[in-house]
C-alpha positions in Angstrom: -2.6 34.5 8.7 -2.1 31.4 10.1 0.5 28.7 8.5 -1.3 25.6 7.3 0.5 22.2 8.9 2.3 19.7 7.3 0.0 16.7 6.6 2.4 13.8 7.5 1.4 10.1 5.4 2.2 6.6 6.5 1.1 4.9 2.7 1.3 1.4 4.1 -0.3 0.7 7.1 -1.9 -2.5 8.5 -4.7 -2.8 11.5 -5.9 -5.8 13.5 -8.9 -5.7 16.0 -7.1 -8.4 17.4 -3.5 -6.0 17.9 -3.0 -2.5 19.2 -5.6 -1.2 16.4 -6.7 2.5 17.9 -4.3 3.0 20.1 -1.2 2.6 17.0 -3.2 5.1 15.1 -3.4 7.6 18.2 0.3 7.2 18.5 0.9 7.9 15.3 -1.3 10.9 15.5 0.4 12.0 18.9 3.8 11.9 17.0 2.1 14.3 14.0 0.9 11.6 11.9 -2.4 13.1 9.9 -3.4 10.4 7.4 -2.9 7.1 6.9 -3.2 4.5 3.7 -5.0 1.3 5.7 -4.0 -1.6 3.4 -5.9 -5.1 3.8 -4.7 -7.9 6.0 -4.4 -11.5 4.3 -7.6 -13.5 5.3 -6.1 -15.5 7.5 -4.6 -12.9 9.8 -8.8 -11.5 10.2 -9.7 -15.2 11.0 -11.4 -15.5 7.9 -11.6 -18.3 5.3 -12.0 -17.9 1.6 -13.6 -20.7 -0.5 -14.8 -18.5 -3.2 -14.3 -14.6 -4.7 -17.9 -13.4 -2.3 -15.5 -14.2 0.7 -13.0 -11.7 0.3 -16.3 -9.2 1.2 -15.8 -10.0 4.8 -12.4 -9.0 4.9 -12.7 -5.8 3.1 -16.1 -4.8 5.2 -13.9 -5.7 8.1 -11.4 -3.6 6.9 -13.6 -0.6 6.1 -15.1 -1.2 9.9 -11.4 -0.8 11.3 -11.2 2.1 8.9 -14.8 4.0 10.4 -13.4 3.0 14.2 -10.0 5.1 13.7 -10.9 7.9 11.5 -11.8 10.1 14.7 -7.7 9.8 14.9 -6.6 10.3 11.4 -8.0 10.4 8.0 -8.0 7.0 6.3 -7.6 5.8 3.3 -8.5 2.4 1.9 -6.5 -0.1 -0.1 -8.0 -3.4 -0.3 -7.3 -6.7 -2.8 -5.6 -9.6 -2.3 -2.3 -10.5 -1.2 0.3 -12.6 -3.7 1.1 -15.3 -1.2 -2.8 -16.3 -1.0 -1.6 -18.3 -4.0 -0.1 -21.2 -2.2 -2.9 -21.3 0.5 -5.3 -21.8 -2.0 -3.9 -23.8 -4.6 -3.2 -26.1 -1.9 -6.8 -26.6 -1.2 -8.5 -26.1 -4.4 -5.8 -26.4 -7.3 -3.7 -23.7 -9.3 -6.5 -22.7 -11.8 -8.9 -22.4 -9.2 -6.6 -20.5 -6.7 -6.1 -17.9 -10.0 -9.9 -17.7 -10.7 -10.6 -16.7 -6.5 -7.9 -14.1 -6.5 -8.9 -12.6 -9.6 -12.5 -12.8 -8.4 -11.3 -11.0 -5.0 -10.2 -8.5 -7.2 -12.8 -7.6 -9.1 -15.1 -7.4 -5.6 -12.3 -5.1 -4.1 -13.0 -2.8 -7.3 -16.7 -3.0 -6.3 -15.7 -1.1 -3.5 -13.3 1.7 -5.4 -16.7 2.5 -7.9 -18.5 3.4 -4.8 -15.4 5.4 -2.9 -15.3 3.3 -0.1 -11.2 2.3 -1.1 -8.5 4.3 -3.2 -6.7 1.4 -4.7 -6.1 -2.0 -5.3 -3.8 -4.6 -3.6 -2.0 -7.0 -5.6 1.6 -8.4 -6.8 3.9 -11.8 -7.0 5.4 -13.7 -4.4 8.5 -12.3 -2.4 10.0 -16.0 -2.0 10.8 -18.5 -4.6 8.0 -20.6 -6.8 7.4 -22.7 -9.5 7.1 -21.5 -12.9 3.5 -22.0 -13.2 3.1 -20.8 -10.1 5.0 -17.6 -10.7 3.3 -16.9 -14.4 -0.4 -17.3 -12.9 0.8 -14.5 -9.8 1.9 -12.3 -12.8 -1.5 -13.0 -14.7 -3.2 -11.9 -11.1 -1.6 -8.8 -11.3 -1.9 -8.3 -14.9 -5.6 -8.6 -14.6 -5.2 -6.0 -11.3 -4.1 -3.3 -14.0 -6.7 -4.1 -15.9 -9.0 -3.5 -12.8 -7.0 -0.4 -11.8 -7.2 1.1 -15.3 -11.5 0.6 -15.5 -11.5 1.8 -12.2 -9.1 4.7 -12.1 -7.4 3.7 -9.3 -3.8 2.8 -7.9 -2.6 -0.1 -7.1 0.0 -0.9 -4.5 2.4 -4.1 -5.1 4.0 -6.8 -2.9 6.4 -7.7 -4.7 10.0 -9.4 -4.8 13.2 -7.1 -4.0 12.6 -4.6 -6.3 15.5 -4.3 -8.8 15.9 -2.1 -12.4 14.8 -5.1 -14.1 12.1 -6.0 -12.3 10.6 -2.9 -11.7 11.1 -2.3 -16.1 9.0 -5.6 -16.4 6.3 -4.7 -14.2 5.9 -1.2 -15.6 5.8 -3.3 -18.9 3.0 -4.9 -17.7 1.1 -2.3 -16.8 1.3 -0.1 -19.6 0.7 -3.4 -21.9 -2.9 -3.2 -20.5 -3.1 0.6 -20.6 -2.2 1.5 -17.0 -0.2 4.3 -16.5 2.8 2.7 -14.7 2.8 6.1 -12.1 -0.4 4.6 -10.8 1.4 1.6 -9.8 2.9 1.6 -6.2 5.9 -0.2 -5.0 4.8 -1.0 -1.5 8.4 -1.4 0.3 10.5 -0.1 -2.3 14.5 0.6 -1.3 15.5 4.5 -2.0 16.0 3.5 -5.7 14.0 7.1 -6.7 15.6 7.8 -10.1 15.4 4.1 -11.0 11.7 4.1 -10.2 11.3 7.2 -12.2 12.5 6.3 -14.9 10.6 2.9 -15.1 7.2 5.3 -13.9 6.8 3.0 -11.0 6.2 5.0 -7.6 8.0 3.9 -5.0 6.8 3.5 -1.2 9.9 3.6 0.8 10.3 2.1 4.4 11.1 4.8 6.5 14.3 4.2 7.6 16.4 6.8 8.8 19.6 5.8 6.1 17.0 4.8 3.8 15.1 8.4 3.5 18.1 9.7 3.4 19.5 7.9 0.6 15.7 8.8 -1.2 16.2 12.5 -0.6 19.6 12.8 -2.1 17.8 11.4 -5.3 14.7 13.6 -5.5 11.0 14.1 -3.9 9.3 11.5 -6.2 8.1 8.9 -3.2 6.1 8.5 -0.7 6.9 7.0 3.0 5.9 4.0 4.8 6.1 1.9 8.2 4.4 -1.2 6.9 3.2 -1.5 10.2 2.1 -5.1 11.0 0.0 -5.0 14.1 0.0 -8.2 15.0 0.2 -9.2 18.7 2.7 -12.2 18.0 5.2 -9.8 16.4 5.4 -6.5 18.4 8.3 -5.2 17.0 7.9 -6.6 13.4 8.7 -3.7 10.5 8.8 0.0 11.8 6.2 0.8 14.6 3.7 4.0 14.1 5.6 6.7 15.3 8.5 6.2 12.7 6.9 8.0 9.7 5.9 11.4 11.4 8.8 11.4 13.6 11.7 10.3 10.6 9.9 13.5 8.8 10.4 15.8 11.9 13.7 14.5 12.4 14.9 15.3 8.4 13.0 19.2 8.3 16.1 20.7 9.8 18.3 19.1 7.2 16.3 19.1 3.7 13.6 21.6 4.7 9.5 21.1 4.6 9.0 22.0 0.9 10.0 18.4 0.0 7.6 17.1 2.8 4.6 18.9 1.2 5.3 17.1 -2.0 5.9 13.4 -0.5 3.2 13.7 2.2 0.8 15.7 0.0 1.1 16.5 -3.8 2.1 12.8 -4.3 -0.2 10.7 -2.7 -3.1 13.5 -3.8 -1.5 12.7 -8.1 -1.2 8.5 -7.0 -4.2 7.9 -5.6 -6.5 10.9 -7.1 -7.5 12.2 -3.4 -7.1 15.7 -1.5 -5.0 15.4 1.3 -6.4 18.0 3.9 -4.3 20.6 5.8 -5.3 22.5 8.7 -3.8 25.6 10.0 -1.4 26.3 12.8 
């Protein structure tokens, strides 16, 4: 009986029809990638203007169309939601209170897609750059609402936030638990290799697949996922990491760390966090 092939999942990737899109996924697959989590881009990256919550349907439908267009190359799981940086753009046009309403409304619509089985999680967070206290407090309120939606829909939330610290992770985990969402279903996108701290707080880290970061993470355990945060922006072709990085890094590290740990990272962990099945094939 032949052994199953190790699945390799990139936990945070963007694709854009104006970028490389399917060519990027083909590159990922040729390098050994099998599964990816496709995260919705901010509306402006897709040429969409948001004036009311219902406009997010245009964003989400476009992301699903992208997913359908590349599924011949890899299995795609979709995460839909609202980028925390939208609060500044929307508040400039509509004021902070209306911006909050629009963003919460967008998250509610994203939940509809989750409930229909079209997405496996929500995207939310808070600004990763300095903002005034009122904007910060409103952003936390929006993030808290995303946790409530995730609790009710039984899904995960991927967070885009400021640089992770133990204090910030404890605060976010407390907000999640305060509304009844297990912190283990809260994924910190672009996390540093703080595996033990994340385990202590309950937050699930998604670590950028730089060689040093993954080695450091493995030195602390296997409770994490790997990502590139591939942006697929033709104006910034070298931004963050390329689509081959996760499979390449995985294969580079197997001789030192063994294959079992990567079954945990690429199959067991995402299955637990997102409630999905990571299928495998025989060699």
